[in-house]
VMD Tcl script that builds the backbone (N, CA, C; Angstrom):
set m [mol new atoms 333]
animate dup $m
set s [atomselect $m all]
$s set {name element resname resid chain x y z} {
  {N N MET 1 A -11.136 -5.304 -18.826}
  {CA C MET 1 A -10.254 -5.498 -17.667}
  {C C MET 1 A -10.415 -4.321 -16.710}
  {N N ASN 2 A -10.457 -4.598 -15.452}
  {CA C ASN 2 A -10.560 -3.575 -14.418}
  {C C ASN 2 A -9.246 -2.812 -14.330}
  {N N THR 3 A -9.299 -1.498 -14.502}
  {CA C THR 3 A -8.072 -0.696 -14.477}
  {C C THR 3 A -7.480 -0.587 -13.076}
  {N N LEU 4 A -8.216 -1.017 -12.074}
  {CA C LEU 4 A -7.704 -0.972 -10.703}
  {C C LEU 4 A -6.993 -2.268 -10.340}
  {N N HIS 5 A -6.943 -3.175 -11.297}
  {CA C HIS 5 A -6.496 -4.514 -10.991}
  {C C HIS 5 A -5.700 -5.066 -12.153}
  {N N PRO 6 A -4.678 -5.796 -12.055}
  {CA C PRO 6 A -4.061 -6.214 -10.807}
  {C C PRO 6 A -3.213 -5.099 -10.205}
  {N N MET 7 A -2.970 -5.225 -8.949}
  {CA C MET 7 A -2.223 -4.213 -8.208}
  {C C MET 7 A -0.814 -4.727 -7.938}
  {N N ARG 8 A 0.155 -3.872 -8.095}
  {CA C ARG 8 A 1.540 -4.243 -7.773}
  {C C ARG 8 A 1.704 -4.333 -6.257}
  {N N PRO 9 A 2.596 -5.205 -5.786}
  {CA C PRO 9 A 2.773 -5.350 -4.337}
  {C C PRO 9 A 3.070 -4.034 -3.618}
  {N N VAL 10 A 3.903 -3.189 -4.193}
  {CA C VAL 10 A 4.229 -1.920 -3.535}
  {C C VAL 10 A 2.999 -1.015 -3.461}
  {N N GLU 11 A 2.143 -1.065 -4.454}
  {CA C GLU 11 A 0.904 -0.280 -4.414}
  {C C GLU 11 A 0.008 -0.780 -3.280}
  {N N PHE 12 A -0.082 -2.097 -3.153}
  {CA C PHE 12 A -0.870 -2.703 -2.083}
  {C C PHE 12 A -0.347 -2.267 -0.718}
  {N N LEU 13 A 0.967 -2.296 -0.543}
  {CA C LEU 13 A 1.555 -1.890 0.728}
  {C C LEU 13 A 1.268 -0.427 1.044}
  {N N ILE 14 A 1.416 0.444 0.065}
  {CA C ILE 14 A 1.161 1.876 0.275}
  {C C ILE 14 A -0.295 2.104 0.661}
  {N N LEU 15 A -1.221 1.492 -0.070}
  {CA C LEU 15 A -2.642 1.668 0.250}
  {C C LEU 15 A -2.977 1.097 1.617}
  {N N THR 16 A -2.323 0.003 1.987}
  {CA C THR 16 A -2.552 -0.588 3.310}
  {C C THR 16 A -2.165 0.395 4.419}
  {N N VAL 17 A -1.041 1.067 4.254}
  {CA C VAL 17 A -0.617 2.063 5.245}
  {C C VAL 17 A -1.583 3.243 5.257}
  {N N LEU 18 A -1.966 3.707 4.077}
  {CA C LEU 18 A -2.815 4.898 3.991}
  {C C LEU 18 A -4.252 4.646 4.439}
  {N N GLN 19 A -4.669 3.399 4.510}
  {CA C GLN 19 A -6.048 3.146 4.941}
  {C C GLN 19 A -6.267 3.548 6.398}
  {N N SER 20 A -5.199 3.564 7.181}
  {CA C SER 20 A -5.358 3.902 8.592}
  {C C SER 20 A -5.058 5.367 8.906}
  {N N GLN 21 A -4.244 6.020 8.066}
  {CA C GLN 21 A -3.964 7.443 8.304}
  {C C GLN 21 A -3.260 8.065 7.107}
  {N N ASP 22 A -3.460 9.369 6.943}
  {CA C ASP 22 A -2.706 10.110 5.934}
  {C C ASP 22 A -1.233 10.037 6.308}
  {N N GLN 23 A -0.378 10.067 5.303}
  {CA C GLN 23 A 1.038 9.901 5.583}
  {C C GLN 23 A 1.877 10.637 4.544}
  {N N HIS 24 A 3.051 11.079 4.961}
  {CA C HIS 24 A 4.002 11.687 4.037}
  {C C HIS 24 A 4.960 10.602 3.560}
  {N N GLY 25 A 5.772 10.922 2.559}
  {CA C GLY 25 A 6.639 9.936 1.926}
  {C C GLY 25 A 7.537 9.189 2.881}
  {N N TYR 26 A 8.269 9.916 3.713}
  {CA C TYR 26 A 9.195 9.253 4.640}
  {C C TYR 26 A 8.432 8.370 5.614}
  {N N GLY 27 A 7.262 8.839 6.049}
  {CA C GLY 27 A 6.427 8.034 6.937}
  {C C GLY 27 A 5.978 6.743 6.270}
  {N N LEU 28 A 5.650 6.819 4.983}
  {CA C LEU 28 A 5.274 5.622 4.230}
  {C C LEU 28 A 6.434 4.633 4.170}
  {N N VAL 29 A 7.620 5.154 3.858}
  {CA C VAL 29 A 8.808 4.291 3.773}
  {C C VAL 29 A 9.016 3.559 5.094}
  {N N LYS 30 A 8.956 4.281 6.194}
  {CA C LYS 30 A 9.197 3.689 7.509}
  {C C LYS 30 A 8.086 2.705 7.902}
  {N N ALA 31 A 6.844 3.047 7.616}
  {CA C ALA 31 A 5.730 2.154 7.959}
  {C C ALA 31 A 5.814 0.853 7.165}
  {N N ILE 32 A 6.138 0.942 5.886}
  {CA C ILE 32 A 6.259 -0.260 5.058}
  {C C ILE 32 A 7.437 -1.103 5.524}
  {N N GLU 33 A 8.522 -0.451 5.825}
  {CA C GLU 33 A 9.693 -1.174 6.334}
  {C C GLU 33 A 9.337 -1.922 7.620}
  {N N ALA 34 A 8.613 -1.262 8.516}
  {CA C ALA 34 A 8.231 -1.886 9.786}
  {C C ALA 34 A 7.257 -3.046 9.563}
  {N N ARG 35 A 6.274 -2.856 8.692}
  {CA C ARG 35 A 5.264 -3.896 8.463}
  {C C ARG 35 A 5.823 -5.112 7.748}
  {N N THR 36 A 6.933 -4.946 7.045}
  {CA C THR 36 A 7.526 -6.075 6.315}
  {C C THR 36 A 8.796 -6.575 7.004}
  {N N ASP 37 A 8.988 -6.185 8.255}
  {CA C ASP 37 A 10.182 -6.573 9.019}
  {C C ASP 37 A 11.463 -6.269 8.255}
  {N N GLY 38 A 11.454 -5.148 7.522}
  {CA C GLY 38 A 12.638 -4.690 6.818}
  {C C GLY 38 A 12.878 -5.336 5.468}
  {N N SER 39 A 12.002 -6.246 5.051}
  {CA C SER 39 A 12.238 -6.922 3.768}
  {C C SER 39 A 11.902 -6.037 2.570}
  {N N VAL 40 A 11.097 -4.992 2.772}
  {CA C VAL 40 A 10.804 -4.026 1.710}
  {C C VAL 40 A 11.325 -2.672 2.162}
  {N N GLN 41 A 12.303 -2.161 1.425}
  {CA C GLN 41 A 12.881 -0.857 1.719}
  {C C GLN 41 A 12.808 -0.014 0.455}
  {N N LEU 42 A 11.848 0.898 0.422}
  {CA C LEU 42 A 11.623 1.720 -0.760}
  {C C LEU 42 A 12.614 2.870 -0.833}
  {N N LYS 43 A 13.103 3.121 -2.007}
  {CA C LYS 43 A 13.922 4.308 -2.278}
  {C C LYS 43 A 12.968 5.444 -2.620}
  {N N ALA 44 A 13.359 6.655 -2.281}
  {CA C ALA 44 A 12.490 7.819 -2.481}
  {C C ALA 44 A 12.024 7.953 -3.928}
  {N N GLY 45 A 12.936 7.795 -4.880}
  {CA C GLY 45 A 12.566 7.942 -6.281}
  {C C GLY 45 A 11.487 6.961 -6.700}
  {N N ASN 46 A 11.633 5.711 -6.281}
  {CA C ASN 46 A 10.633 4.697 -6.608}
  {C C ASN 46 A 9.314 4.991 -5.910}
  {N N LEU 47 A 9.376 5.369 -4.639}
  {CA C LEU 47 A 8.164 5.674 -3.883}
  {C C LEU 47 A 7.349 6.752 -4.575}
  {N N TYR 48 A 7.986 7.840 -4.967}
  {CA C TYR 48 A 7.232 8.954 -5.551}
  {C C TYR 48 A 6.722 8.625 -6.948}
  {N N ARG 49 A 7.406 7.756 -7.681}
  {CA C ARG 49 A 6.862 7.292 -8.967}
  {C C ARG 49 A 5.581 6.489 -8.735}
  {N N VAL 50 A 5.606 5.624 -7.735}
  {CA C VAL 50 A 4.425 4.822 -7.422}
  {C C VAL 50 A 3.299 5.724 -6.927}
  {N N LEU 51 A 3.604 6.673 -6.048}
  {CA C LEU 51 A 2.576 7.596 -5.565}
  {C C LEU 51 A 1.966 8.396 -6.710}
  {N N ASP 52 A 2.797 8.870 -7.628}
  {CA C ASP 52 A 2.277 9.603 -8.794}
  {C C ASP 52 A 1.330 8.722 -9.595}
  {N N ARG 53 A 1.684 7.459 -9.783}
  {CA C ARG 53 A 0.836 6.520 -10.527}
  {C C ARG 53 A -0.490 6.301 -9.789}
  {N N LEU 54 A -0.428 6.169 -8.463}
  {CA C LEU 54 A -1.643 5.977 -7.680}
  {C C LEU 54 A -2.541 7.213 -7.727}
  {N N VAL 55 A -1.934 8.387 -7.737}
  {CA C VAL 55 A -2.709 9.630 -7.862}
  {C C VAL 55 A -3.385 9.674 -9.231}
  {N N LEU 56 A -2.649 9.356 -10.280}
  {CA C LEU 56 A -3.216 9.364 -11.633}
  {C C LEU 56 A -4.364 8.372 -11.783}
  {N N ARG 57 A -4.281 7.256 -11.089}
  {CA C ARG 57 A -5.331 6.238 -11.152}
  {C C ARG 57 A -6.499 6.543 -10.220}
  {N N GLY 58 A -6.388 7.621 -9.437}
  {CA C GLY 58 A -7.474 8.013 -8.546}
  {C C GLY 58 A -7.553 7.203 -7.269}
  {N N LEU 59 A -6.482 6.496 -6.921}
  {CA C LEU 59 A -6.483 5.675 -5.716}
  {C C LEU 59 A -5.959 6.425 -4.501}
  {N N VAL 60 A -5.183 7.457 -4.747}
  {CA C VAL 60 A -4.576 8.279 -3.695}
  {C C VAL 60 A -4.711 9.731 -4.125}
  {N N GLU 61 A -4.808 10.612 -3.144}
  {CA C GLU 61 A -4.841 12.045 -3.433}
  {C C GLU 61 A -3.940 12.766 -2.441}
  {N N HIS 62 A -3.606 13.997 -2.787}
  {CA C HIS 62 A -2.824 14.813 -1.864}
  {C C HIS 62 A -3.740 15.251 -0.735}
  {N N ALA 63 A -3.243 15.174 0.465}
  {CA C ALA 63 A -4.012 15.546 1.651}
  {C C ALA 63 A -3.561 16.912 2.133}
  {N N GLU 64 A -4.372 17.498 2.966}
  {CA C GLU 64 A -3.984 18.760 3.587}
  {C C GLU 64 A -2.720 18.524 4.398}
  {N N THR 65 A -1.844 19.481 4.369}
  {CA C THR 65 A -0.602 19.362 5.127}
  {C C THR 65 A -0.905 19.398 6.619}
  {N N VAL 66 A -0.317 18.489 7.331}
  {CA C VAL 66 A -0.455 18.425 8.786}
  {C C VAL 66 A 0.587 19.352 9.384}
  {N N ASP 67 A 0.220 20.080 10.418}
  {CA C ASP 67 A 1.169 20.980 11.064}
  {C C ASP 67 A 2.100 20.159 11.950}
  {N N ASP 68 A 3.138 19.614 11.325}
  {CA C ASP 68 A 4.092 18.782 12.052}
  {C C ASP 68 A 5.453 19.451 12.140}
  {N N GLY 69 A 5.500 20.736 11.815}
  {CA C GLY 69 A 6.747 21.475 11.918}
  {C C GLY 69 A 7.571 21.492 10.649}
  {N N ASP 70 A 7.127 20.784 9.610}
  {CA C ASP 70 A 7.878 20.748 8.357}
  {C C ASP 70 A 6.908 20.930 7.197}
  {N N GLU 71 A 6.765 22.167 6.749}
  {CA C GLU 71 A 5.807 22.476 5.690}
  {C C GLU 71 A 6.205 21.900 4.330}
  {N N ARG 72 A 7.416 21.364 4.212}
  {CA C ARG 72 A 7.851 20.766 2.947}
  {C C ARG 72 A 7.242 19.392 2.720}
  {N N ARG 73 A 6.777 18.749 3.770}
  {CA C ARG 73 A 6.219 17.410 3.644}
  {C C ARG 73 A 4.888 17.455 2.908}
  {N N ARG 74 A 4.735 16.554 1.961}
  {CA C ARG 74 A 3.469 16.415 1.240}
  {C C ARG 74 A 2.809 15.132 1.733}
  {N N TYR 75 A 1.591 15.281 2.218}
  {CA C TYR 75 A 0.849 14.143 2.736}
  {C C TYR 75 A -0.054 13.555 1.661}
  {N N TYR 76 A -0.295 12.253 1.792}
  {CA C TYR 76 A -1.137 11.526 0.852}
  {C C TYR 76 A -2.268 10.860 1.610}
  {N N ARG 77 A -3.397 10.689 0.911}
  {CA C ARG 77 A -4.598 10.094 1.505}
  {C C ARG 77 A -5.177 9.097 0.504}
  {N N ILE 78 A -5.667 7.990 1.015}
  {CA C ILE 78 A -6.358 7.028 0.170}
  {C C ILE 78 A -7.732 7.582 -0.184}
  {N N THR 79 A -8.179 7.365 -1.404}
  {CA C THR 79 A -9.496 7.820 -1.846}
  {C C THR 79 A -10.514 6.695 -1.646}
  {N N PRO 80 A -11.795 6.994 -1.757}
  {CA C PRO 80 A -12.793 5.921 -1.702}
  {C C PRO 80 A -12.540 4.845 -2.773}
  {N N THR 81 A -12.135 5.253 -3.953}
  {CA C THR 81 A -11.799 4.294 -5.005}
  {C C THR 81 A -10.598 3.453 -4.586}
  {N N GLY 82 A -9.631 4.079 -3.927}
  {CA C GLY 82 A -8.463 3.357 -3.431}
  {C C GLY 82 A -8.844 2.337 -2.380}
  {N N ARG 83 A -9.775 2.699 -1.502}
  {CA C ARG 83 A -10.238 1.750 -0.472}
  {C C ARG 83 A -10.931 0.547 -1.116}
  {N N GLU 84 A -11.728 0.820 -2.131}
  {CA C GLU 84 A -12.419 -0.251 -2.836}
  {C C GLU 84 A -11.413 -1.172 -3.539}
  {N N ALA 85 A -10.435 -0.575 -4.212}
  {CA C ALA 85 A -9.411 -1.370 -4.901}
  {C C ALA 85 A -8.605 -2.198 -3.905}
  {N N LEU 86 A -8.267 -1.615 -2.763}
  {CA C LEU 86 A -7.505 -2.332 -1.732}
  {C C LEU 86 A -8.318 -3.508 -1.195}
  {N N SER 87 A -9.581 -3.287 -0.945}
  {CA C SER 87 A -10.446 -4.357 -0.446}
  {C C SER 87 A -10.563 -5.491 -1.462}
  {N N THR 88 A -10.740 -5.139 -2.723}
  {CA C THR 88 A -10.834 -6.139 -3.787}
  {C C THR 88 A -9.550 -6.948 -3.885}
  {N N GLU 89 A -8.422 -6.248 -3.858}
  {CA C GLU 89 A -7.120 -6.928 -3.953}
  {C C GLU 89 A -6.893 -7.831 -2.745}
  {N N ALA 90 A -7.264 -7.365 -1.559}
  {CA C ALA 90 A -7.081 -8.171 -0.343}
  {C C ALA 90 A -7.918 -9.444 -0.416}
  {N N ARG 91 A -9.140 -9.351 -0.923}
  {CA C ARG 91 A -9.969 -10.550 -1.072}
  {C C ARG 91 A -9.328 -11.527 -2.054}
  {N N LEU 92 A -8.833 -11.015 -3.174}
  {CA C LEU 92 A -8.191 -11.858 -4.172}
  {C C LEU 92 A -6.962 -12.554 -3.593}
  {N N LEU 93 A -6.090 -11.771 -2.963}
  {CA C LEU 93 A -4.874 -12.343 -2.381}
  {C C LEU 93 A -5.203 -13.317 -1.256}
  {N N GLY 94 A -6.221 -12.994 -0.473}
  {CA C GLY 94 A -6.643 -13.890 0.603}
  {C C GLY 94 A -7.074 -15.244 0.064}
  {N N GLY 95 A -7.739 -15.232 -1.083}
  {CA C GLY 95 A -8.142 -16.487 -1.712}
  {C C GLY 95 A -6.942 -17.320 -2.122}
  {N N PHE 96 A -5.916 -16.656 -2.667}
  {CA C PHE 96 A -4.699 -17.371 -3.046}
  {C C PHE 96 A -4.000 -17.946 -1.822}
  {N N VAL 97 A -3.940 -17.163 -0.755}
  {CA C VAL 97 A -3.297 -17.633 0.475}
  {C C VAL 97 A -4.054 -18.838 1.025}
  {N N ASP 98 A -5.375 -18.776 0.990}
  {CA C ASP 98 A -6.174 -19.912 1.459}
  {C C ASP 98 A -5.879 -21.166 0.649}
  {N N GLU 99 A -5.737 -21.015 -0.680}
  {CA C GLU 99 A -5.423 -22.162 -1.542}
  {C C GLU 99 A -4.063 -22.763 -1.187}
  {N N VAL 100 A -3.082 -21.901 -0.972}
  {CA C VAL 100 A -1.742 -22.388 -0.622}
  {C C VAL 100 A -1.781 -23.113 0.717}
  {N N ARG 101 A -2.472 -22.526 1.679}
  {CA C ARG 101 A -2.569 -23.177 3.003}
  {C C ARG 101 A -3.252 -24.533 2.883}
  {N N ALA 102 A -4.308 -24.615 2.087}
  {CA C ALA 102 A -5.049 -25.870 1.932}
  {C C ALA 102 A -4.190 -26.941 1.250}
  {N N ALA 103 A -3.333 -26.517 0.347}
  {CA C ALA 103 A -2.487 -27.458 -0.397}
  {C C ALA 103 A -1.182 -27.776 0.308}
  {N N ASP 104 A -0.869 -27.047 1.365}
  {CA C ASP 104 A 0.398 -27.241 2.064}
  {C C ASP 104 A 0.398 -28.550 2.821}
  {N N THR 105 A 1.181 -29.502 2.342}
  {CA C THR 105 A 1.239 -30.825 2.975}
  {C C THR 105 A 2.461 -30.956 3.888}
  {N N THR 106 A 3.226 -29.871 4.008}
  {CA C THR 106 A 4.423 -29.944 4.849}
  {C C THR 106 A 4.111 -29.688 6.310}
  {N N GLY 107 A 2.905 -29.167 6.578}
  {CA C GLY 107 A 2.563 -28.838 7.949}
  {C C GLY 107 A 3.188 -27.540 8.407}
  {N N SER 108 A 3.713 -26.770 7.479}
  {CA C SER 108 A 4.373 -25.507 7.812}
  {C C SER 108 A 3.378 -24.500 8.350}
  {N N GLU 109 A 3.756 -23.788 9.353}
  {CA C GLU 109 A 2.921 -22.736 9.934}
  {C C GLU 109 A 3.336 -21.363 9.406}
  {N N ALA 110 A 4.180 -21.319 8.396}
  {CA C ALA 110 A 4.715 -20.053 7.876}
  {C C ALA 110 A 3.639 -19.166 7.292}
  {N N LEU 111 A 2.595 -19.738 6.710}
  {CA C LEU 111 A 1.541 -18.926 6.100}
  {C C LEU 111 A 0.414 -18.698 7.041}
}
mol reanalyze $m
mol bondsrecalc $m
mol representation Tube
mol addrep $m
C-alpha cells in the first residue's frame, strides 16, 4: 500500500493551499475557510496535529520564516513528495467526481 495514500480531506486541503505559497498556521486556517465557503473551519489544535503528521510523512516541511513582523509564526512548505501525493490524490478524486457526474440522472449542476 502506498503510504502517501489515501489522504484525509483536511490533508488534501492543506496541501492544496501550500502548493501555491508557503503559509503559516493562521493563514492556512483562513485560506481553507475561504476556499470551502466557511464549511471547513479548522481549530488550531487539529491543524497542528495534521501539520505534524504531514511533516512526519515528508509531505510538508518547515519553511524559512518570512519577515512579516511576527517572528513567532512558523511557515510551512509543500515538499516535492507532497506535490506528487497531491497530484495523485487529485487525479483519483477527479475520477470519482467524473463517475458521479456521469451517473447523475437528476440533471443537477451542483458537481
